[in-house]
C-alpha positions in Angstrom: 68.6 113.3 34.9 65.4 112.3 33.0 66.5 112.4 30.0 68.7 108.9 31.3 65.8 107.3 32.6 63.9 107.8 29.6 66.8 106.4 27.8 67.6 103.4 30.6 63.7 102.8 29.7 63.4 102.7 26.0 67.0 100.3 26.0 65.1 98.1 28.2 62.1 98.0 25.9 64.5 97.3 22.8 66.6 94.3 24.5 63.0 92.8 25.5 61.8 93.1 21.8 65.2 91.6 20.1 65.3 88.8 22.4 61.8 88.1 22.3 62.9 88.0 17.6 65.8 85.7 18.6 64.1 83.3 20.9 60.9 83.1 17.8 63.8 82.5 15.3 65.8 80.1 17.0 62.8 77.6 18.0 59.7 78.2 15.2 60.1 75.1 14.6 59.8 73.3 17.3 56.5 72.0 17.6 55.5 71.4 21.6 52.1 69.8 21.2 52.2 66.3 21.8 52.3 63.9 18.7 48.9 61.7 18.6 49.3 58.3 20.1 50.0 56.1 17.2 47.0 52.7 17.4 48.0 49.4 18.0 47.4 46.6 16.0 45.5 44.0 17.9 46.3 40.6 16.8 43.4 38.1 17.6 43.7 35.3 20.0 45.0 32.0 19.1 41.9 30.6 19.3 39.3 32.9 17.3 39.1 33.1 13.7 40.6 35.9 12.1 38.1 36.7 9.4 39.2 39.6 8.1 42.7 38.0 6.9 42.5 37.3 2.9 42.2 33.8 1.7 45.2 32.0 1.2 45.3 30.1 -1.9 46.4 26.4 -1.2 49.7 25.4 -2.1 50.1 24.0 -5.7 50.8 20.3 -5.4 54.2 19.2 -6.3 53.3 15.5 -6.7 53.0 13.4 -9.8 50.1 13.4 -11.9 49.4 9.9 -11.1 49.0 10.5 -7.3 46.8 13.3 -8.2 44.4 11.4 -9.9 44.1 8.8 -6.8 40.9 8.7 -4.9 40.8 8.5 -1.2 40.5 5.3 0.3 37.3 4.2 1.6 36.7 4.1 5.5 36.5 0.4 6.7 33.1 0.1 7.4 32.5 -2.6 10.3 32.1 -6.0 9.7 28.4 -6.2 10.7 27.4 -3.6 8.0 27.0 -4.5 4.2 25.7 -2.7 1.2 22.0 -2.3 0.6 21.6 -4.0 -2.7 17.4 -3.2 -4.6 16.3 -6.9 -2.3 17.1 -5.4 0.6 14.8 -1.9 0.3 11.1 -2.0 2.0 8.6 -1.2 -0.6 5.9 0.8 0.6 3.3 -1.2 -1.6 4.3 -4.6 -1.5 3.5 -6.4 -5.1 0.9 -8.9 -5.4 1.9 -12.9 -4.9 0.4 -13.8 -7.7 -1.3 -12.5 -10.9 -4.5 -14.0 -12.8 -4.7 -11.9 -15.5 -4.5 -14.5 -18.7 -4.7 -17.6 -16.5 -7.3 -20.1 -16.0 -8.9 -21.0 -12.7 -10.4 -24.9 -11.8 -12.0 -24.8 -8.6 -13.5 -27.8 -7.1 -15.6 -27.3 -3.7 -17.6 -28.7 -1.2 -21.3 -26.9 -1.0 -24.3 -26.8 2.5 -27.0 -24.5 2.3 -27.0 -22.4 5.6 -30.7 -21.1 5.7 -33.0 -23.7 5.5 -33.8 -25.2 9.2 -36.1 -28.2 8.0 -33.9 -29.5 5.0 -30.2 -29.9 4.5 -28.8 -29.8 1.3 -25.6 -31.1 0.5 -23.2 -31.8 -2.7 -20.0 -30.5 -4.8 -19.4 -28.0 -7.4 -17.2 -27.4 -10.0 -15.8 -23.9 -11.3 -13.9 -23.0 -14.1 -13.0 -19.4 -14.9 -10.6 -17.1 -16.9 -9.3 -13.4 -16.1 -9.3 -11.1 -18.9 -7.8 -9.1 -16.1 -6.2 -9.3 -13.0 -9.6 -8.4 -11.4 -12.7 -9.4 -13.4 -13.3 -13.2 -14.2 -15.7 -15.0 -16.6 -16.2 -18.4 -15.2 -19.5 -21.2 -15.4 -20.0 -23.6 -12.3 -22.1 -26.8 -12.1 -23.1 -28.0 -8.6 -25.1 -31.4 -8.1 -27.0 -31.8 -4.3 -28.9 -34.2 -2.1 -31.7 -33.2 -0.1 -31.8 -34.3 3.2 -34.7 -33.8 6.2 -34.0 -32.9 9.7 -35.2 -34.0 13.4 -37.3 -31.2 12.9 -39.2 -32.0 9.6 -40.2 -35.7 11.1 -41.6 -34.1 14.7 -43.5 -31.4 12.2 -45.1 -33.8 10.4 -46.0 -36.5 12.8 -46.4 -34.6 16.2 -47.7 -31.5 14.6 -49.4 -32.8 11.9 -48.0 -30.1 9.5 -47.4 -29.8 5.9 -44.0 -28.1 5.0 -43.8 -27.5 1.0 -40.6 -27.6 0.4 -38.5 -27.9 -3.2 -36.1 -30.5 -3.8 -33.1 -29.4 -6.5 -31.0 -31.8 -7.9 -28.7 -29.9 -10.1 -27.5 -26.2 -11.0 -25.2 -24.6 -13.8 -24.7 -20.8 -13.9 -22.6 -18.2 -15.6 -21.0 -15.6 -13.7 -19.3 -12.2 -13.6 -16.3 -12.3 -11.2 -14.8 -9.2 -9.9 -11.7 -9.0 -7.2 -11.5 -5.3 -5.7 -9.7 -6.4 -2.8 -6.3 -7.6 -1.7 -4.3 -7.9 1.1 -2.4 -9.9 3.9 -3.6 -11.5 7.5 -1.2 -13.3 9.6 -2.2 -16.5 10.8 -0.2 -19.0 13.2 3.2 -16.6 12.5 2.7 -17.1 8.9 1.6 -13.9 6.2 -1.4 -15.2 4.5 -2.1 -13.0 1.0 -6.4 -12.2 0.7 -8.3 -12.2 -2.7 -11.7 -11.0 -2.1 -14.3 -10.8 -4.6 -18.1 -10.8 -5.3 -20.0 -12.7 -8.7 -23.5 -12.2 -9.4 -24.9 -13.7 -12.7 -27.8 -16.6 -13.9 -28.6 -19.7 -14.9 -31.3 -22.6 -14.4 -32.2 -25.2 -11.9 -33.3 -28.9 -12.2 -35.4 -30.1 -9.3 -37.9 -32.6 -8.4 -40.6 -31.0 -10.3 -38.7 -30.2 -13.4 -40.2 -32.4 -16.2 -43.4 -33.4 -14.4 -46.9 -32.8 -16.0 -48.1 -29.5 -15.0 -51.8 -29.7 -13.9 -52.8 -26.3 -15.6 -51.5 -28.1 -19.1 -51.1 -31.8 -18.4 -49.7 -32.1 -21.8 -46.7 -29.9 -20.9 -44.0 -30.7 -18.7 -42.6 -28.5 -16.7 -39.5 -26.4 -18.1 -35.6 -25.9 -15.9 -36.4 -23.0 -13.6 -34.3 -19.9 -14.4 -32.3 -19.0 -12.1 -29.8 -16.3 -10.8 -27.1 -16.1 -7.5 -24.9 -13.2 -5.9 -22.3 -14.2 -3.8 -18.9 -13.2 -2.3 -15.7 -14.9 -1.2 -12.5 -14.6 -0.2 -9.4 -16.9 -1.4 -6.3 -17.4 0.9 -3.3 -17.2 -1.3 -0.6 -20.3 -0.3 1.6 -20.4 -4.1 1.5 -18.6 -7.1 -0.6 -21.5 -8.4 -3.1 -22.3 -5.4 -5.2 -20.7 -3.1 -7.9 -22.0 -0.3 -11.3 -20.9 -1.7 -14.1 -19.8 0.9 -17.2 -18.1 -0.4 -21.1 -18.0 0.3 -23.5 -18.1 -3.1 -27.3 -17.2 -2.9 -29.4 -18.6 -5.9 -32.8 -17.8 -6.7 -35.5 -19.8 -8.6 -39.1 -20.3 -8.6 -40.6 -24.1 -8.2 -43.6 -25.5 -7.7 -42.7 -28.0 -4.6 -44.8 -31.3 -4.6 -48.4 -30.7 -2.9 -49.2 -27.6 -4.4 -49.7 -25.9 -8.0 -48.5 -22.7 -6.5 -44.9 -21.5 -7.5 -42.8 -20.4 -4.8 -39.7 -18.3 -4.8 -37.0 -20.4 -3.3 -33.5 -19.5 -1.6 -30.4 -21.8 -1.5 -27.9 -20.0 0.5 -24.8 -22.6 -0.4 -21.4 -22.4 1.8 -19.0 -23.5 -0.6 -15.3 -24.5 0.6 -12.7 -25.9 -1.6 -9.4 -25.1 -3.6 -8.2 -22.8 -6.9 -5.6 -24.2 -9.2 -4.8 -21.5 -11.4 -3.0 -22.6 -14.9 -0.2 -21.6 -16.3 1.0 -22.9 -12.9 3.4 -19.7 -13.3 2.2 -16.1 -14.4 3.3 -14.6 -17.4 2.4 -11.0 -16.1 4.5 -9.7 -12.9 4.2 -6.4 -11.6 7.2 -4.3 -11.8 9.6 -4.1 -8.6 
């Protein structure tokens, strides 16, 4: 009986082992693990640009060579616009209205002194200049004048019994160098005026009432013509290439021996000049580049 139980137990164990081997043979190739989920390729939204996509080459043109060489038509411009030409451009530095280099200047003017309260000297002058450069001139001028007493002289001599020693110039001749370092523009009565500023200096002679009269120290020798030098400045208001209005003030200094005294006295004639300047040739041959 014990032997039968042992045999039955061994048989059960043998059957269980054999069934396990058969099961392993039949399902050994079966992979029961779950497959990894494949990543789904997401398409970019239609309103976003896909930068990862390769650049697409443009399709070759199939038209004729003549059609390919044609230039695109210009867009229609508004009727109020137009092409900008060289004359329409505004330059940061405007050219001068006139150039003086290589030209002559003829300048008549009226003169009057402004620094003597007792005697008024009025007259006229003529000035001729040549410009070897646009800012430099060599000039010569000749002036003639008349001396007139004022009411203060009559009151001083008659009422106060005063004696006034004064010089009576008749004419002067001067040679000057002129430098024009300034050039600009101003607005006057809704017009643009070009201004040419200058300074001058030079020397010459002044002929006075006492010139040529005997000298008390030496009655045999007449007084010589008085040497003089001058300094001045002025402005030209340029109207055209060949004409300008000239306004200046020039001080001429000389030594004279007035009537009634034997002592030499330094005289200063500060003359205001108002005139015009004419340039020859009328049109400048030296023009600035555009």
